[in-house]
A tleap script that builds the chain and sets N, CA, C and O, in Angstrom:
source leaprc.protein.ff14SB
mol = sequence {
  NMET THR LEU GLY GLY MET MET LYS HIE LEU
  ALA LEU VAL GLU GLU SER TRP PHE GLY GLU
  ARG LEU MET ASN GLN ASP SER ARG ALA PRO
  TRP ASN ALA ILE ASP TRP ASP SER ASP PRO
  ASN TRP GLU TRP ARG THR ALA ALA ASP ASN
  SER PRO GLU GLN LEU ARG ALA GLN TRP ARG
  ALA SER VAL ASN TYR ALA ASP ALA MET ILE
  ASP GLN ALA LEU ARG ASP GLY GLY VAL ASP
  GLN LEU ALA ARG ARG LYS TRP PRO ASP GLY
  ARG ALA PRO SER LEU ARG TRP ILE LEU CYS
  HIE MET ILE GLU GLU TYR ALA ARG HIE ASN
  GLY HIE ALA ASP LEU ILE ARG GLU ALA VAL
  ASP GLY GLU THR GLY CGLU
}
set mol.1.N position { -13.028 5.375 8.899 }
set mol.1.CA position { -11.728 5.370 8.757 }
set mol.1.C position { -11.330 5.792 10.016 }
set mol.1.O position { -11.596 6.762 10.725 }
set mol.2.N position { -10.090 4.075 10.178 }
set mol.2.CA position { -9.241 4.535 11.806 }
set mol.2.C position { -8.156 4.397 11.288 }
set mol.2.O position { -8.139 4.223 10.069 }
set mol.3.N position { -7.018 4.424 11.957 }
set mol.3.CA position { -5.387 4.310 12.292 }
set mol.3.C position { -5.202 2.870 11.319 }
set mol.3.O position { -4.541 2.665 10.301 }
set mol.4.N position { -6.155 1.945 12.179 }
set mol.4.CA position { -5.741 -0.055 11.873 }
set mol.4.C position { -6.154 -0.557 10.434 }
set mol.4.O position { -6.260 -1.644 9.865 }
set mol.5.N position { -6.336 0.782 10.127 }
set mol.5.CA position { -6.812 0.513 8.557 }
set mol.5.C position { -5.976 1.249 7.244 }
set mol.5.O position { -5.574 0.838 6.156 }
set mol.6.N position { -5.939 2.702 8.034 }
set mol.6.CA position { -5.234 2.760 7.556 }
set mol.6.C position { -3.755 1.836 7.096 }
set mol.6.O position { -3.289 1.885 5.957 }
set mol.7.N position { -3.195 1.064 8.151 }
set mol.7.CA position { -1.938 0.305 7.699 }
set mol.7.C position { -2.349 -0.781 7.255 }
set mol.7.O position { -1.573 -1.411 6.536 }
set mol.8.N position { -3.816 -1.392 7.566 }
set mol.8.CA position { -4.174 -2.721 6.589 }
set mol.8.C position { -3.943 -2.582 4.672 }
set mol.8.O position { -3.665 -3.375 3.772 }
set mol.9.N position { -4.260 -1.045 4.775 }
set mol.9.CA position { -4.942 -0.406 3.529 }
set mol.9.C position { -3.586 0.127 2.870 }
set mol.9.O position { -3.505 0.485 1.695 }
set mol.10.N position { -2.261 0.133 4.024 }
set mol.10.CA position { -0.601 0.259 3.390 }
set mol.10.C position { 0.060 -0.118 2.697 }
set mol.10.O position { 0.586 0.155 1.618 }
set mol.11.N position { -0.005 -1.252 3.843 }
set mol.11.CA position { 0.685 -2.597 3.774 }
set mol.11.C position { 0.718 -3.332 1.956 }
set mol.11.O position { 1.521 -3.638 1.075 }
set mol.12.N position { -1.684 -3.296 2.427 }
set mol.12.CA position { -1.944 -3.803 0.428 }
set mol.12.C position { -1.380 -3.361 -0.662 }
set mol.12.O position { -0.729 -3.822 -1.600 }
set mol.13.N position { -2.113 -1.551 -0.031 }
set mol.13.CA position { -1.436 -0.801 -1.262 }
set mol.13.C position { 0.126 -1.173 -1.752 }
set mol.13.O position { 0.153 -1.596 -2.907 }
set mol.14.N position { 1.763 -1.074 -0.916 }
set mol.14.CA position { 2.942 -1.309 -0.792 }
set mol.14.C position { 3.027 -2.758 -1.876 }
set mol.14.O position { 3.804 -3.092 -2.771 }
set mol.15.N position { 1.610 -3.467 -1.168 }
set mol.15.CA position { 2.542 -5.512 -1.978 }
set mol.15.C position { 1.983 -5.654 -3.916 }
set mol.15.O position { 2.213 -6.353 -4.903 }
set mol.16.N position { 0.787 -3.941 -3.318 }
set mol.16.CA position { -0.304 -3.878 -4.516 }
set mol.16.C position { 0.175 -3.662 -5.946 }
set mol.16.O position { 0.030 -4.338 -6.965 }
set mol.17.N position { 0.850 -2.398 -5.677 }
set mol.17.CA position { 1.932 -1.203 -6.479 }
set mol.17.C position { 2.996 -2.041 -6.877 }
set mol.17.O position { 3.254 -1.968 -8.078 }
set mol.18.N position { 4.034 -3.208 -5.876 }
set mol.18.CA position { 5.132 -3.031 -6.596 }
set mol.18.C position { 5.411 -4.695 -6.343 }
set mol.18.O position { 6.558 -5.140 -6.333 }
set mol.19.N position { 4.791 -5.139 -6.239 }
set mol.19.CA position { 4.989 -6.565 -5.533 }
set mol.19.C position { 4.138 -6.947 -7.438 }
set mol.19.O position { 4.745 -7.203 -8.478 }
set mol.20.N position { 2.136 -6.792 -7.144 }
set mol.20.CA position { 2.240 -6.948 -8.661 }
set mol.20.C position { 1.983 -6.408 -10.179 }
set mol.20.O position { 1.851 -6.730 -11.360 }
set mol.21.N position { 2.005 -5.661 -9.519 }
set mol.21.CA position { 2.050 -4.582 -10.811 }
set mol.21.C position { 3.277 -3.818 -10.698 }
set mol.21.O position { 3.378 -4.515 -11.707 }
set mol.22.N position { 4.100 -3.257 -10.559 }
set mol.22.CA position { 5.451 -3.671 -10.875 }
set mol.22.C position { 6.500 -5.462 -11.737 }
set mol.22.O position { 6.859 -5.914 -12.824 }
set mol.23.N position { 6.512 -5.735 -10.504 }
set mol.23.CA position { 6.824 -7.402 -11.028 }
set mol.23.C position { 5.819 -8.201 -11.524 }
set mol.23.O position { 6.312 -9.140 -12.149 }
set mol.24.N position { 4.993 -8.217 -11.514 }
set mol.24.CA position { 3.643 -8.816 -11.994 }
set mol.24.C position { 4.116 -10.311 -11.384 }
set mol.24.O position { 4.485 -11.304 -12.011 }
set mol.25.N position { 3.938 -10.066 -9.598 }
set mol.25.CA position { 3.939 -11.428 -9.297 }
set mol.25.C position { 2.454 -11.486 -8.865 }
set mol.25.O position { 1.747 -10.498 -9.064 }
set mol.26.N position { 1.970 -12.554 -8.304 }
set mol.26.CA position { 0.767 -13.072 -7.761 }
set mol.26.C position { 1.054 -12.628 -6.987 }
set mol.26.O position { 2.207 -12.567 -6.559 }
set mol.27.N position { -0.612 -11.819 -6.216 }
set mol.27.CA position { -0.717 -12.248 -4.679 }
set mol.27.C position { -0.465 -11.996 -3.584 }
set mol.27.O position { -1.439 -12.682 -3.273 }
set mol.28.N position { 0.196 -11.410 -1.924 }
set mol.28.CA position { 0.637 -13.146 -1.270 }
set mol.28.C position { -0.760 -13.294 -0.535 }
set mol.28.O position { -1.789 -12.894 -1.080 }
set mol.29.N position { -0.763 -13.990 0.954 }
set mol.29.CA position { -1.097 -13.739 1.883 }
set mol.29.C position { -1.523 -12.343 2.404 }
set mol.29.O position { -1.098 -11.430 1.696 }
set mol.30.N position { -2.189 -11.998 3.368 }
set mol.30.CA position { -3.747 -12.319 2.637 }
set mol.30.C position { -4.593 -11.893 1.635 }
set mol.30.O position { -5.805 -12.067 1.762 }
set mol.31.N position { -4.177 -11.414 0.752 }
set mol.31.CA position { -4.653 -10.670 0.197 }
set mol.31.C position { -5.464 -11.619 -0.980 }
set mol.31.O position { -6.558 -11.406 -1.503 }
set mol.32.N position { -4.452 -12.811 -1.203 }
set mol.32.CA position { -4.314 -13.742 -2.135 }
set mol.32.C position { -6.251 -14.535 -1.938 }
set mol.32.O position { -6.876 -15.166 -2.791 }
set mol.33.N position { -6.738 -14.115 -0.373 }
set mol.33.CA position { -7.478 -15.146 -0.210 }
set mol.33.C position { -8.931 -14.604 -0.435 }
set mol.33.O position { -9.983 -15.225 -0.284 }
set mol.34.N position { -8.707 -13.012 -0.920 }
set mol.34.CA position { -9.564 -12.039 -0.518 }
set mol.34.C position { -10.660 -12.021 -1.425 }
set mol.34.O position { -10.445 -11.614 -2.567 }
set mol.35.N position { -11.789 -12.391 -1.105 }
set mol.35.CA position { -12.749 -12.127 -2.534 }
set mol.35.C position { -12.793 -10.469 -2.507 }
set mol.35.O position { -13.421 -10.103 -1.513 }
set mol.36.N position { -12.323 -9.385 -3.288 }
set mol.36.CA position { -12.239 -8.501 -3.377 }
set mol.36.C position { -13.325 -7.431 -4.869 }
set mol.36.O position { -13.308 -6.318 -5.393 }
set mol.37.N position { -14.230 -8.930 -4.954 }
set mol.37.CA position { -15.837 -8.196 -5.751 }
set mol.37.C position { -16.667 -8.413 -4.706 }
set mol.37.O position { -17.709 -7.759 -4.650 }
set mol.38.N position { -16.473 -9.006 -4.076 }
set mol.38.CA position { -17.554 -8.926 -2.821 }
set mol.38.C position { -17.525 -8.213 -1.580 }
set mol.38.O position { -18.553 -7.924 -0.968 }
set mol.39.N position { -16.035 -7.837 -1.083 }
set mol.39.CA position { -15.380 -7.211 0.186 }
set mol.39.C position { -14.598 -6.133 -0.770 }
set mol.39.O position { -13.497 -6.630 -1.008 }
set mol.40.N position { -14.695 -5.096 -1.295 }
set mol.40.CA position { -14.104 -4.621 -1.394 }
set mol.40.C position { -12.687 -3.564 -0.754 }
set mol.40.O position { -11.591 -3.286 -1.240 }
set mol.41.N position { -13.327 -3.212 0.461 }
set mol.41.CA position { -13.054 -2.711 1.459 }
set mol.41.C position { -12.549 -3.630 2.805 }
set mol.41.O position { -12.472 -3.255 3.975 }
set mol.42.N position { -12.259 -4.852 2.274 }
set mol.42.CA position { -11.809 -6.070 3.271 }
set mol.42.C position { -10.842 -5.295 4.597 }
set mol.42.O position { -11.013 -5.187 5.811 }
set mol.43.N position { -9.702 -4.820 3.568 }
set mol.43.CA position { -8.406 -4.000 4.347 }
set mol.43.C position { -9.026 -3.494 6.062 }
set mol.43.O position { -8.932 -4.152 7.097 }
set mol.44.N position { -9.765 -1.865 5.833 }
set mol.44.CA position { -10.986 -1.077 6.732 }
set mol.44.C position { -11.536 -1.883 7.323 }
set mol.44.O position { -11.287 -1.872 8.528 }
set mol.45.N position { -12.544 -2.976 6.816 }
set mol.45.CA position { -13.032 -3.767 6.944 }
set mol.45.C position { -12.777 -3.906 9.060 }
set mol.45.O position { -13.153 -3.493 10.157 }
set mol.46.N position { -11.707 -4.968 8.203 }
set mol.46.CA position { -11.788 -6.254 9.644 }
set mol.46.C position { -10.064 -5.722 9.767 }
set mol.46.O position { -9.165 -6.455 9.358 }
set mol.47.N position { -9.883 -4.834 10.169 }
set mol.47.CA position { -8.027 -4.160 10.975 }
set mol.47.C position { -8.717 -4.156 12.547 }
set mol.47.O position { -8.203 -4.701 13.523 }
set mol.48.N position { -9.955 -3.435 12.540 }
set mol.48.CA position { -10.315 -4.228 14.014 }
set mol.48.C position { -10.091 -5.214 15.047 }
set mol.48.O position { -9.852 -5.130 16.252 }
set mol.49.N position { -10.311 -6.661 13.821 }
set mol.49.CA position { -9.899 -7.834 14.215 }
set mol.49.C position { -8.354 -8.115 14.256 }
set mol.49.O position { -7.982 -9.282 14.373 }
set mol.50.N position { -7.385 -7.035 14.160 }
set mol.50.CA position { -6.183 -7.106 14.246 }
set mol.50.C position { -5.811 -6.497 15.603 }
set mol.50.O position { -6.422 -5.547 16.092 }
set mol.51.N position { -4.920 -7.020 16.091 }
set mol.51.CA position { -3.801 -6.204 17.340 }
set mol.51.C position { -3.465 -5.004 16.692 }
set mol.51.O position { -4.359 -4.815 15.868 }
set mol.52.N position { -2.874 -4.351 16.651 }
set mol.52.CA position { -1.357 -2.823 16.845 }
set mol.52.C position { -0.521 -3.724 16.640 }
set mol.52.O position { -0.144 -3.660 15.470 }
set mol.53.N position { -0.040 -4.537 17.196 }
set mol.53.CA position { 0.244 -5.304 17.140 }
set mol.53.C position { 1.134 -6.311 15.479 }
set mol.53.O position { 2.172 -6.282 14.819 }
set mol.54.N position { 0.094 -6.907 15.541 }
set mol.54.CA position { -0.437 -7.487 14.277 }
set mol.54.C position { 0.003 -6.523 12.828 }
set mol.54.O position { 0.699 -6.789 11.847 }
set mol.55.N position { -0.766 -5.310 13.240 }
set mol.55.CA position { -1.193 -4.435 11.484 }
set mol.55.C position { 0.480 -3.769 11.149 }
set mol.55.O position { 1.168 -3.428 10.187 }
set mol.56.N position { 0.568 -3.881 12.961 }
set mol.56.CA position { 2.442 -2.841 12.313 }
set mol.56.C position { 3.092 -4.171 11.512 }
set mol.56.O position { 3.435 -4.162 10.330 }
set mol.57.N position { 3.182 -5.336 12.444 }
set mol.57.CA position { 4.089 -6.541 11.535 }
set mol.57.C position { 3.360 -6.930 10.349 }
set mol.57.O position { 3.651 -8.004 9.822 }
set mol.58.N position { 2.543 -6.275 9.906 }
set mol.58.CA position { 1.940 -6.638 8.035 }
set mol.58.C position { 1.831 -5.687 7.840 }
set mol.58.O position { 1.157 -5.516 6.824 }
set mol.59.N position { 2.237 -4.596 8.408 }
set mol.59.CA position { 2.970 -3.276 7.578 }
set mol.59.C position { 4.241 -3.194 7.173 }
set mol.59.O position { 4.664 -2.736 6.112 }
set mol.60.N position { 4.904 -3.719 8.183 }
set mol.60.CA position { 6.915 -3.550 8.702 }
set mol.60.C position { 6.738 -5.168 6.792 }
set mol.60.O position { 7.372 -5.090 5.740 }
set mol.61.N position { 5.890 -6.060 7.109 }
set mol.61.CA position { 6.121 -7.167 6.206 }
set mol.61.C position { 5.947 -6.200 4.791 }
set mol.61.O position { 6.737 -5.385 4.315 }
set mol.62.N position { 4.901 -6.530 4.428 }
set mol.62.CA position { 4.670 -5.641 3.067 }
set mol.62.C position { 5.771 -5.009 2.475 }
set mol.62.O position { 6.326 -5.361 1.434 }
set mol.63.N position { 6.133 -3.805 3.381 }
set mol.63.CA position { 7.084 -2.910 3.058 }
set mol.63.C position { 8.369 -3.534 2.837 }
set mol.63.O position { 9.214 -3.159 2.024 }
set mol.64.N position { 8.456 -4.626 3.713 }
set mol.64.CA position { 9.754 -5.796 3.289 }
set mol.64.C position { 10.090 -5.913 2.152 }
set mol.64.O position { 11.025 -5.492 1.470 }
set mol.65.N position { 8.965 -6.727 1.948 }
set mol.65.CA position { 8.408 -6.205 0.227 }
set mol.65.C position { 8.808 -5.710 -0.389 }
set mol.65.O position { 9.984 -5.812 -0.741 }
set mol.66.N position { 7.966 -4.923 -0.808 }
set mol.66.CA position { 7.674 -3.942 -2.189 }
set mol.66.C position { 9.754 -3.070 -1.636 }
set mol.66.O position { 9.955 -2.048 -2.291 }
set mol.67.N position { 10.374 -3.257 -1.133 }
set mol.67.CA position { 11.213 -2.840 -0.801 }
set mol.67.C position { 12.085 -3.796 -1.774 }
set mol.67.O position { 12.578 -3.311 -2.792 }
set mol.68.N position { 12.279 -5.252 -1.427 }
set mol.68.CA position { 12.371 -6.427 -2.433 }
set mol.68.C position { 12.397 -6.516 -3.478 }
set mol.68.O position { 13.047 -7.277 -4.194 }
set mol.69.N position { 11.343 -5.366 -3.826 }
set mol.69.CA position { 10.568 -5.348 -5.968 }
set mol.69.C position { 11.392 -4.211 -5.899 }
set mol.69.O position { 12.312 -3.930 -6.667 }
set mol.70.N position { 10.970 -3.538 -4.860 }
set mol.70.CA position { 11.783 -2.384 -6.087 }
set mol.70.C position { 13.884 -2.652 -5.838 }
set mol.70.O position { 14.548 -2.219 -6.780 }
set mol.71.N position { 14.377 -3.055 -5.108 }
set mol.71.CA position { 15.660 -3.256 -5.311 }
set mol.71.C position { 16.147 -4.182 -6.893 }
set mol.71.O position { 16.932 -4.024 -7.828 }
set mol.72.N position { 15.320 -4.985 -6.529 }
set mol.72.CA position { 15.120 -5.715 -8.138 }
set mol.72.C position { 15.006 -5.353 -9.282 }
set mol.72.O position { 15.679 -5.715 -10.247 }
set mol.73.N position { 13.523 -4.080 -9.218 }
set mol.73.CA position { 13.644 -3.562 -10.471 }
set mol.73.C position { 14.876 -2.170 -10.675 }
set mol.73.O position { 15.194 -1.867 -11.824 }
set mol.74.N position { 15.374 -1.554 -9.712 }
set mol.74.CA position { 16.489 -0.613 -9.982 }
set mol.74.C position { 17.889 -1.639 -10.395 }
set mol.74.O position { 18.805 -1.062 -10.980 }
set mol.75.N position { 18.052 -3.102 -10.103 }
set mol.75.CA position { 19.208 -3.102 -10.691 }
set mol.75.C position { 18.547 -3.848 -12.306 }
set mol.75.O position { 19.275 -4.212 -13.229 }
set mol.76.N position { 17.355 -3.911 -12.299 }
set mol.76.CA position { 16.620 -4.635 -13.502 }
set mol.76.C position { 16.999 -2.958 -15.048 }
set mol.76.O position { 17.738 -3.078 -16.026 }
set mol.77.N position { 16.666 -2.432 -14.889 }
set mol.77.CA position { 15.889 -1.027 -15.233 }
set mol.77.C position { 16.085 0.379 -15.169 }
set mol.77.O position { 16.059 1.360 -15.912 }
set mol.78.N position { 16.482 -0.191 -12.896 }
set mol.78.CA position { 16.199 1.497 -12.951 }
set mol.78.C position { 14.986 2.681 -12.887 }
set mol.78.O position { 13.953 2.112 -13.239 }
set mol.79.N position { 14.863 3.303 -12.751 }
set mol.79.CA position { 13.702 3.955 -11.910 }
set mol.79.C position { 12.878 4.504 -13.484 }
set mol.79.O position { 12.093 5.402 -13.182 }
set mol.80.N position { 12.865 4.395 -14.075 }
set mol.80.CA position { 12.386 4.637 -15.901 }
set mol.80.C position { 11.255 3.602 -16.190 }
set mol.80.O position { 10.071 3.841 -16.429 }
set mol.81.N position { 11.962 2.264 -16.106 }
set mol.81.CA position { 11.734 0.870 -17.213 }
set mol.81.C position { 10.741 0.924 -15.870 }
set mol.81.O position { 10.837 1.138 -14.661 }
set mol.82.N position { 9.483 0.511 -17.101 }
set mol.82.CA position { 7.475 0.410 -16.201 }
set mol.82.C position { 7.711 -0.913 -16.028 }
set mol.82.O position { 8.736 -1.590 -15.939 }
set mol.83.N position { 5.850 -1.275 -15.984 }
set mol.83.CA position { 6.104 -2.216 -14.510 }
set mol.83.C position { 5.306 -3.278 -16.434 }
set mol.83.O position { 4.874 -3.078 -17.570 }
set mol.84.N position { 5.586 -4.140 -15.605 }
set mol.84.CA position { 5.227 -5.273 -16.376 }
set mol.84.C position { 4.049 -5.088 -16.420 }
set mol.84.O position { 3.625 -4.470 -17.396 }
set mol.85.N position { 3.326 -5.437 -15.639 }
set mol.85.CA position { 1.553 -5.460 -15.124 }
set mol.85.C position { 1.271 -4.256 -16.283 }
set mol.85.O position { 2.159 -3.454 -16.571 }
set mol.86.N position { -0.148 -4.221 -16.953 }
set mol.86.CA position { -0.282 -3.090 -17.928 }
set mol.86.C position { -1.269 -2.361 -16.813 }
set mol.86.O position { -1.238 -2.418 -15.583 }
set mol.87.N position { -2.082 -1.714 -17.635 }
set mol.87.CA position { -3.714 -1.145 -16.925 }
set mol.87.C position { -4.051 -1.176 -18.091 }
set mol.87.O position { -3.376 -1.223 -19.120 }
set mol.88.N position { -5.436 -1.141 -17.873 }
set mol.88.CA position { -6.063 -2.049 -18.892 }
set mol.88.C position { -6.432 -1.589 -20.799 }
set mol.88.O position { -7.173 -2.039 -21.674 }
set mol.89.N position { -5.259 -0.288 -20.676 }
set mol.89.CA position { -5.487 0.897 -21.875 }
set mol.89.C position { -4.327 0.093 -22.633 }
set mol.89.O position { -4.026 0.271 -23.813 }
set mol.90.N position { -3.697 -0.864 -21.719 }
set mol.90.CA position { -2.126 -1.479 -22.295 }
set mol.90.C position { -1.055 0.096 -22.003 }
set mol.90.O position { 0.102 -0.190 -22.310 }
set mol.91.N position { -1.117 0.944 -21.726 }
set mol.91.CA position { 0.403 1.514 -20.783 }
set mol.91.C position { 0.226 1.217 -19.453 }
set mol.91.O position { -0.754 0.547 -19.126 }
set mol.92.N position { 0.917 1.556 -18.731 }
set mol.92.CA position { 2.324 1.515 -17.905 }
set mol.92.C position { 2.501 2.216 -17.591 }
set mol.92.O position { 2.500 3.228 -18.292 }
set mol.93.N position { 2.857 2.249 -16.008 }
set mol.93.CA position { 3.530 3.233 -15.443 }
set mol.93.C position { 4.654 3.285 -14.984 }
set mol.93.O position { 4.454 2.424 -14.127 }
set mol.94.N position { 5.733 3.583 -14.818 }
set mol.94.CA position { 7.542 3.540 -14.617 }
set mol.94.C position { 6.976 3.406 -12.954 }
set mol.94.O position { 6.022 3.516 -12.184 }
set mol.95.N position { 8.451 3.070 -13.129 }
set mol.95.CA position { 8.663 2.738 -11.380 }
set mol.95.C position { 8.800 4.485 -10.579 }
set mol.95.O position { 8.376 4.845 -9.480 }
set mol.96.N position { 9.530 5.260 -11.608 }
set mol.96.CA position { 9.356 6.709 -11.127 }
set mol.96.C position { 8.041 7.220 -10.215 }
set mol.96.O position { 7.997 7.764 -9.112 }
set mol.97.N position { 6.640 6.675 -11.459 }
set mol.97.CA position { 5.188 6.824 -11.359 }
set mol.97.C position { 4.360 6.839 -9.724 }
set mol.97.O position { 3.888 7.572 -8.855 }
set mol.98.N position { 4.755 4.718 -10.315 }
set mol.98.CA position { 4.522 4.576 -8.602 }
set mol.98.C position { 5.436 4.941 -7.127 }
set mol.98.O position { 4.874 5.182 -6.059 }
set mol.99.N position { 6.864 4.927 -7.300 }
set mol.99.CA position { 7.535 5.921 -5.890 }
set mol.99.C position { 5.917 7.357 -6.177 }
set mol.99.O position { 4.879 7.359 -5.516 }
set mol.100.N position { 6.114 7.905 -6.806 }
set mol.100.CA position { 5.496 9.623 -6.809 }
set mol.100.C position { 4.071 9.376 -5.928 }
set mol.100.O position { 3.692 9.998 -4.936 }
set mol.101.N position { 3.353 8.150 -6.695 }
set mol.101.CA position { 2.098 7.888 -6.709 }
set mol.101.C position { 2.530 7.224 -5.110 }
set mol.101.O position { 1.696 7.793 -4.405 }
set mol.102.N position { 3.015 6.712 -4.563 }
set mol.102.CA position { 2.947 6.130 -2.958 }
set mol.102.C position { 2.950 7.149 -1.803 }
set mol.102.O position { 2.265 7.252 -0.786 }
set mol.103.N position { 4.338 8.128 -2.514 }
set mol.103.CA position { 4.553 9.500 -1.775 }
set mol.103.C position { 3.080 9.903 -1.207 }
set mol.103.O position { 2.829 10.004 -0.006 }
set mol.104.N position { 2.086 10.129 -2.327 }
set mol.104.CA position { 0.871 10.322 -1.886 }
set mol.104.C position { 0.360 10.163 -2.168 }
set mol.104.O position { -0.412 10.780 -2.903 }
set mol.105.N position { 0.389 9.097 -1.763 }
set mol.105.CA position { -0.951 7.769 -0.847 }
set mol.105.C position { -0.203 8.061 0.510 }
set mol.105.O position { -0.292 9.287 0.585 }
set mol.106.N position { 0.219 7.797 1.194 }
set mol.106.CA position { 1.410 8.248 2.204 }
set mol.106.C position { 1.464 9.555 3.429 }
set mol.106.O position { 1.750 9.692 4.619 }
set mol.107.N position { 0.738 10.800 1.652 }
set mol.107.CA position { 1.218 11.703 2.306 }
set mol.107.C position { -0.874 12.002 2.956 }
set mol.107.O position { -1.200 12.209 4.125 }
set mol.108.N position { -1.515 11.943 2.157 }
set mol.108.CA position { -3.007 11.286 1.454 }
set mol.108.C position { -3.370 10.373 3.541 }
set mol.108.O position { -3.647 10.773 4.672 }
set mol.109.N position { -3.241 9.744 3.197 }
set mol.109.CA position { -3.349 9.266 4.937 }
set mol.109.C position { -2.613 9.397 6.019 }
set mol.109.O position { -2.963 8.918 7.098 }
set mol.110.N position { -1.146 10.282 5.792 }
set mol.110.CA position { -0.435 11.157 6.388 }
set mol.110.C position { -2.128 12.376 7.029 }
set mol.110.O position { -2.432 12.175 8.204 }
set mol.111.N position { -2.688 13.056 6.545 }
set mol.111.CA position { -3.118 14.227 6.729 }
set mol.111.C position { -4.711 12.943 7.599 }
set mol.111.O position { -5.135 12.838 8.750 }
set mol.112.N position { -5.007 12.390 6.542 }
set mol.112.CA position { -6.249 11.513 7.803 }
set mol.112.C position { -5.910 10.948 9.024 }
set mol.112.O position { -6.517 11.119 10.081 }
set mol.113.N position { -4.815 10.197 8.827 }
set mol.113.CA position { -4.610 10.602 11.084 }
set mol.113.C position { -4.334 12.271 10.909 }
set mol.113.O position { -5.210 12.999 11.376 }
set mol.114.N position { -3.695 12.623 10.554 }
set mol.114.CA position { -3.838 14.523 11.734 }
set mol.114.C position { -5.382 14.474 11.753 }
set mol.114.O position { -5.658 14.946 12.855 }
set mol.115.N position { -7.113 14.001 10.821 }
set mol.115.CA position { -7.023 14.590 11.446 }
set mol.115.C position { -8.409 14.116 12.558 }
set mol.115.O position { -9.276 14.642 13.255 }
set mol.116.N position { -7.910 12.785 12.158 }
set mol.116.CA position { -8.058 11.669 13.426 }
set mol.116.C position { -7.872 11.883 15.043 }
set mol.116.O position { -8.601 11.559 15.980 }
set mol.117.N position { -6.546 12.590 14.996 }
set mol.117.CA position { -5.933 13.247 15.779 }
set mol.117.C position { -6.243 14.044 15.798 }
set mol.117.O position { -6.206 14.382 16.982 }
set mol.118.N position { -6.745 15.048 15.046 }
set mol.118.CA position { -7.285 16.403 15.893 }
set mol.118.C position { -8.962 16.680 16.546 }
set mol.118.O position { -9.376 17.594 17.259 }
set mol.119.N position { -9.529 15.725 16.083 }
set mol.119.CA position { -10.500 15.354 16.768 }
set mol.119.C position { -10.957 14.176 18.173 }
set mol.119.O position { -12.077 14.060 18.670 }
set mol.120.N position { -9.899 13.542 18.493 }
set mol.120.CA position { -9.174 12.948 19.619 }
set mol.120.C position { -9.185 14.016 20.223 }
set mol.120.O position { -10.217 14.560 20.615 }
set mol.121.N position { -7.458 14.680 20.455 }
set mol.121.CA position { -7.021 15.901 21.484 }
set mol.121.C position { -7.375 17.034 20.870 }
set mol.121.O position { -6.313 17.635 21.036 }
set mol.122.N position { -8.180 17.929 20.179 }
set mol.122.CA position { -8.660 18.886 20.019 }
set mol.122.C position { -7.959 20.087 19.734 }
set mol.122.O position { -8.344 21.256 19.691 }
set mol.123.N position { -6.941 19.603 19.564 }
set mol.123.CA position { -5.576 20.697 18.571 }
set mol.123.C position { -5.212 21.139 17.134 }
set mol.123.O position { -5.247 20.540 16.059 }
set mol.124.N position { -4.844 22.423 17.493 }
set mol.124.CA position { -4.784 22.099 15.261 }
set mol.124.C position { -4.022 22.793 15.002 }
set mol.124.O position { -4.063 23.971 15.355 }
set mol.125.N position { -2.931 22.200 14.190 }
set mol.125.CA position { -2.148 23.366 14.155 }
set mol.125.C position { -0.595 22.435 13.789 }
set mol.125.O position { -0.521 21.246 13.476 }
set mol.126.N position { 0.334 23.248 13.924 }
set mol.126.CA position { 1.913 22.217 14.112 }
set mol.126.C position { 1.790 22.066 15.898 }
set mol.126.O position { 2.646 21.441 16.525 }
savepdb mol mol.pdb
quit
């Protein structure tokens, strides 16, 4: 696990939840060109091929895209509306659930980043 891998992963997660699942949009580049069945950890594995600037730009573009999807969803029905792409069991999460899930996703990876930092500088605590 690397900080770059986390950035690329979070870019993917932003687009996946808000574009694909919430708004039922097709995945966009670069995500739509990946054979996820044969390389399910592509974003983690390939982050080392990108510069920090590229990773940040990709993450920022994904967040901007996700923000646009959220804005549209809020105009269309608010936080209680259901995602347009259902889970295999037929249920669909609400926008509210997705937003809470994303808070959890970022919190989890912030913890991972802190563990990496701690391994580097040896400092613990606040």
